[in-house]
N, C-alpha and C positions, 0 to 999 in steps of 0.2 A: 498293261499299260503304263505307260508313264503318265500318260491324261487322266486317271485319277487320281493321281495329287497333286494335278495343276489347280491353281487358284480355289484353292482350302484355306480356312482360316485352322493353324496349327497350337499345340499349346504347349510353348516351351516350356522344357525341364521335365516334359510329361512321357517322355519316349523311355521304353526297357527293353534289355536286348536278351534270348536265348542262348546261353551259350553254347545249347548243345546244338541247337541247326545252325547255330549264327544265323537268328534273325530277329531284323529290329522291328520293332511296333510301333508305330506313330498315332498318336489322342489327335483327333482333327475336328472339323465343323465344318457347313456350309459357308456358316455367316456366323459374326457374334451374338446371334441373335442368341436370347435366353433358352427358350424354348427347343431351336431347334435339336435335332437328336447327337448322340456323339456316334464317330464313328475309328472305329480299332483300325491299323491298317497294317499288315504283315509285307516287310521287304526283308529279301532274301539277301543276304554280304556275296552270296559268291558271283550276283548279279541278275538270278530270273526274278521276273517280275511277275512268277502267280502267285495269289494271293487266295489264302483260304474263305474268305470274303464272308467276314462274322457281321452279322446280324449288326445295324443300327442300336446302339443304346439308347433307350427312352433318358433325355435330361430334365431336371426336375426343376427345369427355372433356374440353373448357373450354365454361368459361361465357359469352368473349365473343371478339369475332373483330372487324375490324377493315376497313372498303372501303379502297383505293388503286387509286388511277386508272394503270396501270402504262403506256399511252401519250398523255399530254399532250399538246394541240392549243394549244388554245385559250392565247392571243392568237394564235398563228399559225397556218401554213393550211396546212403541206405534214406528212403523218405523219412518224415520224421509220423511220428505212431501219432493218430489223430482219434479225438473221441467220438466213441459212436453212439454209445446209451446213458444216461443215468436215471435209474430203478429203481423206486422203493419198493422192498418185501412186501404181503402182503400183509403180515401183520404189522410195519409203515415202522419196525425198529435198524430195519437197516436201510443201507443203499447202495447201488452195485453199482460200480462209473467203469466203463470198458472200455478199451482203445481196440484200434483195427488192428494191430502188428504189437508181437511181442517187445518189450521192455526191460532195460536192466534195475528195474524195481527203485529207482536214484541214484543207483550207482554215475560217480561222474566218469567222464574222460579225463585224461591227464594227458597234459605239454609240457613234457622234458627238456623240449629246446627251443620255446618261443616264438615256434611260428606261425601260434594257432589253430597248431589241427591237432587232431588227438596222436597220442603215440602211445597209450596204456589207458589203462581203464582204474582207477580207484574203487573198489571192491566195499573199502571198510566203511563207504558211504552209504553202503544199501540198507533204504530199511526196512528192517526187519521186526515183524510184531507190530503190538499195539501203539502209535503212537497220535501225537499232536497231529490234528489234521495241518496243521501251518507247516505242518515239513513238507506236503502233496500241493496243497492248491493255497494260492494265492491271497493278499492280505483281510481283503471283504469279505472274503469265501468262507477263509477260513474264520472269519468274525460271527460270519453267519451261523456256522460247525458250533464253536465254542473249544474249552477246551479238553482234557480228559479231569477227569473221569466221568463227567458231563456226554462228551462223545469222544469217540476216536477211532482212528484210519487205519487201515492197515493194507498189505498186497498181498492178495486172496491167491493170484498167479503174476507172471509176467505182465499178461494184458487187463489185470481185474485189480481197482481198487475199494474194498470194502469201506465203509461208512456205517460205525457199530452209533446207533439212534437211543439216548435214554430215555426211560416214560413219559409219555407227556409233550416229548420235544417238539417246540411250534417254531424254529428257528429256519426250517427249512419247508418247502411248500411245493406243492405239483406246479412246475412251471417257473421257481427260483431255478436261475443260472447258477454256477459252476465256473468256478473258473482256478488253471493250473496255476501252480509258482511258476517264476519263471526258473530258464535254466538248472529245470529236477529232472524228468522225465525224455531218457534216453532210448532210440532204440541202435545196438551193437552187436553183432558178428564178429568172434572170436577170430573166424578164416580170412587172413591178411585185414585184420584191426580194422570193420568196414563201421562205420556213425552213421548217428543223423543228426540233425539240428538237434534243437529241445525241441521238444513238443510243448504245441501253444492254446491261447484260447480257451474256448469254455462251450458249457450243454447247459439243456437245459435240462430239470428231473422230467 
């Protein structure tokens, strides 16, 4: 019923749209009190008033919040690879960083017509062999790891990066966060030239 949308306090600019289901999402509260819970309400653009009934979110003494799509796909077709683990080997001389999907190991999309959509793949950018970890990881993480020969990184497969550590290395310990370099790690399927957005974010060792 539309009554669930009446007499609410709405967060201006915090709406979002799911283009696949043609559904809008609104952020609202019962009042302007900072400790009132935040509600996410969905509104189907086909005219349906059916709601997913999302549970209220605890408001950490704030009066406003925003929605963010942390894993955008459209207009592409593949989900971005996600980090699933980063673990030391038993001897402490390596860290294996794993993704949930196969990547093209640093090869990059080519946009030949300027429409912001990939038209091909630049295999010359594929990260083959031992290299500085700054090729794969964000600046802050790469600084913790250091450069060759003290530390080196290599793709062991499309799902795994191995970080080789020198003896006595202490720049990264259990609990340290490792973050990916922007616009570097992609998923790709040759059939239909299907791409993902670039992988992003990090994971704790």
